[in-house]
ZAMARGU-4260 file (C-alpha; in steps of 0.2 Angstrom, whole numbers, plus 5000, padded with zeros to 4 digits):
<rodrens>
0) 4913/5012/5288 | 4914/4993/5288 | 4922/4990/5271 | 4917/4971/5272 | 4898/4976/5270
5) 4894/4978/5251 | 4883/4971/5238 | 4888/4961/5223 | 4883/4976/5212 | 4894/4987/5222
10) 4908/4975/5220 | 4905/4974/5201 | 4904/4993/5199 | 4920/4996/5209 | 4930/4982/5200
15) 4925/4989/5184 | 4930/5007/5189 | 4947/5001/5194 | 4950/4995/5176 | 4949/5012/5169
20) 4966/5021/5169 | 4969/5039/5173 | 4970/5050/5157 | 4961/5038/5146 | 4949/5045/5133
25) 4933/5034/5137 | 4917/5033/5126 | 4904/5029/5139 | 4888/5019/5138 | 4873/5024/5149
30) 4869/5013/5164 | 4882/5003/5173 | 4896/5008/5162 | 4893/5026/5166 | 4892/5023/5184
35) 4909/5014/5184 | 4917/5027/5173 | 4911/5041/5184 | 4917/5032/5200 | 4934/5030/5192
40) 4934/5049/5188 | 4930/5052/5207 | 4943/5041/5214 | 4959/5035/5205 | 4956/5043/5188
45) 4953/5062/5190 | 4960/5065/5172 | 4949/5053/5162 | 4940/5061/5148 | 4922/5055/5147
50) 4913/5056/5130 | 4895/5052/5127 | 4888/5050/5110 | 4876/5065/5111 | 4892/5076/5110
55) 4899/5080/5127 | 4918/5079/5128 | 4926/5079/5146 | 4909/5077/5155 | 4910/5078/5174
60) 4892/5076/5179 | 4889/5078/5198 | 4875/5064/5197 | 4873/5049/5186 | 4865/5054/5169
65) 4849/5045/5165 | 4852/5046/5146 | 4864/5053/5134 | 4853/5069/5133 | 4855/5072/5152
70) 4858/5091/5154 | 4872/5088/5167 | 4883/5080/5154 | 4883/5096/5143 | 4883/5108/5157
75) 4899/5100/5164 | 4908/5096/5148 | 4924/5104/5142 | 4915/5106/5125 | 4900/5099/5116
80) 4901/5093/5098 | 4889/5086/5086 | 4886/5067/5086 | 4893/5065/5069 | 4909/5073/5075
85) 4910/5061/5090 | 4909/5046/5079 | 4918/5052/5063 | 4933/5062/5071 | 4934/5055/5089
90) 4930/5037/5087 | 4933/5032/5069 | 4948/5044/5069 | 4957/5033/5082 | 4956/5045/5097
95) 4946/5034/5109 | 4956/5024/5120 | 4942/5014/5129 | 4924/5010/5125 | 4914/5006/5141
100) 4899/4995/5137 | 4885/4985/5145 | 4875/4970/5137 | 4860/4959/5139 | 4870/4944/5132
105) 4888/4940/5130 | 4896/4924/5123 | 4913/4916/5126 | 4922/4928/5113 | 4914/4943/5121
110) 4902/4947/5107 | 4887/4955/5114 | 4868/4957/5111 | 4858/4972/5115 | 4845/4970/5102
115) 4832/4956/5106 | 4830/4941/5117 | 4822/4927/5107 | 4819/4926/5088 | 4822/4943/5080
120) 4805/4944/5071 | 4795/4938/5086 | 4806/4942/5101 | 4802/4938/5119 | 4810/4955/5124
125) 4815/4969/5112 | 4830/4978/5119 | 4836/4996/5117 | 4847/4991/5102 | 4864/4995/5097
130) 4865/5014/5099 | 4883/5018/5096 | 4889/5001/5103 | 4893/4993/5087 | 4904/5007/5081
135) 4912/5008/5098 | 4916/4989/5099 | 4923/4990/5081 | 4934/5006/5083 | 4939/5009/5101
140) 4957/5004/5105 | 4950/4993/5119 | 4933/4989/5126 | 4928/4986/5144 | 4911/4977/5147
145) 4901/4976/5163 | 4888/4963/5163 | 4878/4954/5177 | 4882/4935/5176 | 4868/4922/5174
150) 4865/4908/5162 | 4853/4920/5153 | 4866/4933/5150 | 4882/4922/5148 | 4876/4911/5134
155) 4883/4898/5122 | 4875/4907/5107 | 4869/4925/5106 | 4851/4927/5101 | 4857/4942/5090
160) 4874/4948/5087 | 4874/4967/5090 | 4892/4972/5093 | 4908/4962/5090 | 4920/4956/5102
165) 4932/4943/5095 | 4919/4935/5083 | 4924/4916/5082 | 4940/4918/5091 | 4958/4918/5086
170) 4962/4931/5072 | 4945/4932/5066 | 4943/4950/5072 | 4958/4955/5062 | 4953/4946/5047
175) 4937/4955/5047 | 4947/4972/5046 | 4941/4979/5062 | 4951/4994/5068 | 4950/4993/5087
180) 4958/4980/5098 | 4943/4972/5105 | 4937/4968/5123 | 4951/4968/5136 | 4941/4964/5151
185) 4923/4958/5156 | 4918/4963/5173 | 4903/4954/5181 | 4895/4953/5198 | 4904/4937/5201
190) 4922/4938/5193 | 4933/4947/5181 | 4937/4939/5164 | 4950/4943/5150 | 4952/4935/5133
195) 4965/4922/5130 | 4980/4930/5120 | 4979/4916/5107 | 4961/4909/5105 | 4953/4925/5112
200) 4940/4915/5123 | 4936/4923/5139 | 4945/4916/5155 | 4941/4920/5173 | 4956/4929/5180
205) 4949/4934/5196 | 4935/4928/5208 | 4926/4941/5218 | 4928/4938/5237 | 4919/4923/5244
210) 4914/4916/5228 | 4918/4898/5222 | 4922/4891/5204 | 4907/4881/5205 | 4896/4897/5207
215) 4904/4904/5191 | 4901/4888/5182 | 4883/4887/5188 | 4880/4905/5181 | 4888/4903/5164
220) 4880/4895/5148 | 4897/4887/5142 | 4911/4877/5150 | 4920/4892/5156 | 4939/4892/5158
225) 4950/4898/5173 | 4967/4906/5171 | 4981/4896/5179 | 4985/4911/5190 | 4967/4915/5194
230) 4966/4925/5210 | 4954/4934/5221 | 4948/4952/5217 | 4952/4965/5230 | 4937/4969/5240
235) 4930/4987/5240 | 4938/5000/5251 | 4929/5011/5263 | 4933/5026/5252 | 4927/5017/5236
240) 4911/5012/5244 | 4907/5029/5252 | 4910/5038/5235 | 4900/5026/5225 | 4885/5027/5238
245) 4886/5046/5239 | 4885/5047/5220 | 4869/5036/5221 | 4862/5047/5235 | 4865/5063/5225
250) 4857/5055/5210 | 4841/5049/5220 | 4839/5066/5227 | 4838/5074/5209 | 4830/5060/5199
255) 4822/5048/5212 | 4833/5033/5206 | 4851/5028/5205 | 4853/5029/5186 | 4858/5011/5183
260) 4848/5009/5167 | 4857/4995/5159
</rodrens>
């Protein structure tokens, strides 16, 4: 396989999968987060423990789940517990290392919106809502976010604050009394961003191959910053691409779609 031939979505998914370390307990959102988390499980992180809010602990689905109620999650899990136990014991009890989430909008401090686009009372688009994202973003030891990057998704001001990142920056998250450590990385189809250690504003730390800083600026709703040591993301390997594509092929064979409901 020619590893140079890949789509921007494949680059984003593979880059996101690489950020998930082996052995981590990961609370997974459906859609792109689930795709990246399961790719990690099938490549460099075979011992990752995937938790979905419907109750499966240690799920190893052979295809991408279409919802938290997908039977493949429960059938392949080490155990299945109640939703209250997932949130009260696992998440709020400090047993979740990583929350893996998507978003419709994100701001410079990695706060996210999954509720509405436009005015809340009269929205242009009503989105699926918070689900468990608000609790995950507040309590997980760290959060990974995967978001397609456009001026409509990377915005100066969210239309609705669904789940917290670093609020207004600096130590505002700590002052709010939130338990978790907040977002550690945002992976888009253009680049990888991480919060500045002091002011917590997102900075570009890695550009995906072939992309310029101007492209990033054109697709961001604020004047985005670049790290001094900003580098280029390693391109997908042939193995990563084959495993990801095989996962999509298996999913299409069962469900007729690839499962990226973000």
